[in-house]
C-alpha positions as CSV (number, residue, x, y, z in Angstrom):
1,M,17.7,-29.5,14.0
2,W,20.7,-28.7,11.6
3,R,19.1,-30.3,8.8
4,H,16.1,-27.9,8.6
5,I,18.3,-25.0,9.2
6,G,20.6,-25.4,6.3
7,P,17.7,-25.5,3.3
8,A,16.0,-22.4,5.4
9,F,19.4,-20.2,5.5
10,K,20.1,-21.1,1.8
11,I,16.3,-19.8,0.9
12,M,16.9,-17.0,2.6
13,I,20.1,-16.4,1.3
14,V,18.3,-16.5,-2.5
15,M,15.6,-14.3,-1.8
16,T,18.0,-11.8,0.2
17,V,19.7,-11.6,-3.0
18,L,16.7,-11.8,-5.8
19,L,14.0,-9.6,-3.6
20,G,17.2,-7.1,-1.9
21,F,19.0,-7.0,-5.3
22,I,18.0,-8.3,-7.9
23,Y,14.2,-7.1,-8.0
24,P,15.6,-3.5,-7.0
25,G,18.0,-3.1,-9.5
26,V,15.7,-4.3,-12.3
27,I,12.9,-1.9,-11.2
28,T,15.3,0.9,-11.1
29,G,16.6,0.4,-14.5
30,I,13.1,0.4,-16.0
31,C,12.2,3.6,-14.2
32,Q,15.2,5.0,-15.3
33,I,14.9,4.4,-19.1
34,F,11.4,5.6,-18.9
35,F,10.5,7.9,-16.4
36,P,13.7,9.4,-15.1
37,Y,11.9,13.1,-14.4
38,Q,9.6,11.2,-11.9
39,A,12.3,8.1,-10.4
40,N,14.5,11.3,-10.0
41,G,12.2,13.1,-7.6
42,S,10.2,15.5,-10.2
43,I,13.4,17.8,-9.8
44,I,12.4,21.4,-10.8
45,R,15.3,23.9,-12.4
46,A,15.6,27.2,-13.2
47,E,18.5,29.0,-14.4
48,G,20.2,25.9,-14.4
49,R,20.2,25.5,-10.8
50,I,17.6,23.3,-8.8
51,V,14.8,25.2,-7.1
52,G,12.4,22.3,-5.9
53,S,10.3,19.5,-6.9
54,S,7.1,19.7,-8.1
55,L,6.1,17.0,-5.4
56,I,6.9,19.2,-2.4
57,G,5.4,22.3,-1.5
58,Q,7.3,25.3,-0.5
59,N,6.7,29.1,1.3
60,F,6.5,32.0,-1.0
61,A,6.3,35.2,0.4
62,G,5.3,38.4,-1.2
63,P,2.4,40.2,-3.1
64,Q,4.2,39.2,-6.2
65,Y,3.8,35.5,-6.1
66,F,0.9,32.9,-5.3
67,H,1.1,31.8,-2.0
68,P,0.6,27.9,-1.0
69,R,-1.8,26.3,1.6
70,P,-0.3,26.4,5.2
71,S,2.0,23.9,6.4
72,A,2.0,21.6,9.6
73,A,5.0,20.1,8.8
74,G,8.2,21.1,11.3
75,N,7.7,24.4,13.7
76,N,8.1,26.5,10.9
77,G,6.4,25.1,8.1
78,Y,7.2,23.5,4.8
79,D,10.0,21.3,6.3
80,P,10.1,17.9,4.5
81,M,11.9,16.0,7.3
82,A,8.7,16.5,9.4
83,S,6.2,15.7,7.3
84,G,2.8,15.4,8.6
85,G,-0.8,17.2,9.1
86,S,-1.7,18.9,12.3
87,N,-3.6,15.8,13.7
88,L,-6.2,18.6,14.7
89,G,-9.9,17.5,14.9
90,P,-13.0,19.6,13.4
91,T,-13.9,20.1,17.5
92,S,-10.4,22.0,18.4
93,R,-10.0,24.9,19.3
94,A,-6.6,25.0,18.1
95,L,-7.6,24.3,14.8
96,Y,-10.5,27.2,14.9
97,E,-7.8,29.4,15.9
98,R,-5.7,28.6,13.7
99,V,-8.2,28.6,10.4
100,K,-9.4,32.2,12.1
101,A,-6.0,33.7,11.8
102,G,-5.8,32.4,8.0
103,V,-8.7,34.1,7.1
104,A,-7.4,37.4,8.5
105,K,-3.8,36.9,6.9
106,F,-5.8,36.0,3.5
107,R,-7.8,39.1,3.7
108,Q,-5.0,41.5,5.0
109,E,-2.5,40.1,2.2
110,N,-5.8,40.2,-0.8
111,P,-7.8,42.9,0.4
112,S,-9.5,43.4,-3.1
113,Y,-11.0,40.4,-2.7
114,K,-14.6,39.8,-1.3
115,G,-15.4,36.2,-2.3
116,P,-15.2,33.3,0.3
117,I,-11.9,32.2,0.9
118,P,-11.2,28.2,-0.4
119,A,-10.6,25.9,2.3
120,D,-7.1,25.0,1.3
121,M,-6.0,28.4,1.7
122,V,-6.7,28.0,5.7
123,T,-6.0,24.3,6.2
124,A,-3.2,22.4,5.8
125,S,-2.6,19.1,3.5
126,G,-2.4,15.6,5.5
127,S,1.1,15.8,4.1
128,G,1.9,19.3,5.2
129,L,3.7,19.3,2.2
130,D,1.0,19.7,-0.6
131,P,2.6,21.8,-4.0
132,D,-0.5,22.2,-5.2
133,I,-3.6,24.7,-4.8
134,S,-6.8,24.4,-6.2
135,P,-7.8,26.9,-9.3
136,A,-10.3,29.0,-7.0
137,S,-7.2,29.6,-4.6
138,A,-5.3,30.7,-7.4
139,F,-8.1,33.1,-8.9
140,A,-8.3,34.6,-5.5
141,Q,-5.0,35.4,-5.3
142,A,-5.1,36.5,-9.0
143,R,-5.5,40.2,-8.2
144,R,-2.8,40.8,-5.7
145,V,-0.4,39.3,-8.3
146,A,-1.5,40.8,-11.0
147,T,-1.3,44.4,-9.3
148,A,2.2,43.8,-8.2
149,R,3.8,42.4,-11.2
150,G,1.7,45.2,-13.1
151,I,0.2,43.0,-15.6
152,S,-3.2,42.3,-16.5
153,L,-5.8,40.2,-14.4
154,R,-7.1,38.8,-17.7
155,R,-3.3,38.3,-18.5
156,L,-2.8,36.0,-15.0
157,R,-6.1,34.3,-15.3
158,R,-4.9,33.0,-18.5
159,L,-1.6,31.8,-16.8
160,V,-3.7,30.0,-14.4
161,R,-5.8,28.3,-16.5
162,A,-3.0,27.2,-18.7
163,H,-1.3,25.8,-15.5
164,T,-3.9,24.0,-14.1
165,E,-4.1,20.2,-14.0
166,P,-7.3,18.3,-14.8
167,R,-8.1,15.4,-12.5
168,Q,-6.2,12.5,-13.1
169,L,-8.0,9.9,-15.4
170,G,-10.5,11.9,-15.3
171,F,-12.2,11.3,-12.3
172,L,-9.2,11.0,-9.6
173,G,-8.6,13.8,-7.2
174,E,-9.1,17.7,-7.7
175,P,-8.0,20.2,-10.7
176,R,-5.1,21.7,-8.9
177,V,-2.5,24.5,-10.0
178,N,1.5,23.6,-9.0
179,V,2.7,26.8,-6.7
180,L,6.2,26.5,-7.5
181,E,5.9,25.9,-11.2
182,I,3.0,28.6,-11.8
183,N,5.7,31.3,-10.0
184,L,8.4,30.1,-12.2
185,A,6.6,31.0,-15.1
186,L,5.6,34.3,-14.1
187,D,9.2,35.0,-13.5
188,R,10.1,33.8,-16.4
189,Q,7.0,35.6,-18.2
190,V,7.1,38.8,-16.3
191,H,9.9,40.5,-14.1
192,R,9.0,41.5,-10.8
193,R,8.4,45.5,-10.0
């Protein structure tokens, strides 16, 4: 019996060192050299301080900012320690009421917008922390933001188009606008009223 345990123990030690220390160390080193921004969390800085990550959504309030999609992460939303969707199904009364309240809130915040409300403005993502909104959602909020900032709607629409990221590799996902990045661009380019 000990004759079999000895080699198994040696293999376990070798594999632990190889796969637990050497391999992760090499991969971390490669990532730090070739992809340091992504390897360190895609951190965004403004005025020398960390304001967030381009990968994690956060809430913005006030008419001068683009608002993100609703969050189901945590009790008050946007809690990165409680990432997850609502798990409410399409026939759920709670989901119906949440979407109905989201529509009313969107209409109240954007009274000049008369078109159909994009779905991502009233439904949470699977993680509850989606940092992006659709271009349609950004354009739906554009008049409110332009009015609050005192800039032309045309200028704001150009900014939205400039911050719209295309599908990855031309066919994966949907075009999107990162809410944190466009709001920071607004703060840099246009003073708040």
